[in-house]
N, C-alpha and C positions, 0 to 999 in steps of 0.2 A: 656729533660733537665729540672731539677728542677728550677722553676722560683723564688723560694724563696732564692736561693743562689745568691750573688752578682756576676755580670759580672766581668771578668778580668779587663776590662777597668775602672770599678768603683774602684777597688782596686788600680790600677796603679795611678789614679787621687788622690785618698785619700792618698796614700803614698807620692806621688809627692808634694800635698799641706799641709802635716802634720806640717812642720815647720811654714808655713804661718798661719795655724790653731792655733798652739800653741802660736804664737806671736800676735794673734788677728788682722791680716792683711787682712782677707776675709770679703766681704760684708755679711750681715746677711743671705741672702738666701744660699750662698755657704757654710757658717759656718754651717747652719742647715743641709744641705745635707751631708757634711762630718761627722758631729756629728752622724747623723742617720746611716751612713755607718759604722762608727767606733763601734756604739752600736750593729749593726746587723752582722757584719763580725768579727768573732773571731780572725783570723790571723792578720787582720788590727788593731783591738783593742789591741791585744798584742804588736804589733809593736809601737802603739801609747804609751802604758804604759811603754814600755822599753825606748823610747825616753824621755818621761817625767822623768823617774827615772835617766836617764843619766844626764839630765840638772840639776836635784836636787843635784846630786852628785858633779857635777862641781861647781855649785853655792855655795855649802857648803864648798868645798875645796878651793875656790878662795877668801876666806875672810881674806887672810893674811894681816897684817898690814905692810905697807911699812915703814921702819926706816927713821927717820927724816934726817939722814945723806944722805941717798940715794935720798930722795926728793930734798934735796939742791944741790946735785950733778947733778941731772936732770935738775933742774931749771937753774943752771949755764950753763950747756951744751946748753940749749934752747937759753938762753941770748947770748951765744957766737956765735951760728949760725945766729942770727939775726944782729950782728954787721957788 
């Protein structure tokens, strides 16, 4: 077995932790481990790139401005629920 190839469990952990990694929720040691794995493992690196691109597209598309009339209706509905 080629020891330069990542073990399946390393890939599973990297993919499992990919969102925590992107959100900065890992401690420094775990972050370094995942970053190294993503650099060394082409399939996991591609999965990471894909997830980052998806997030970018979603963030770009979710910049719609809410009309003031809708804001007022929502505020009124919230006030009504608390009465």
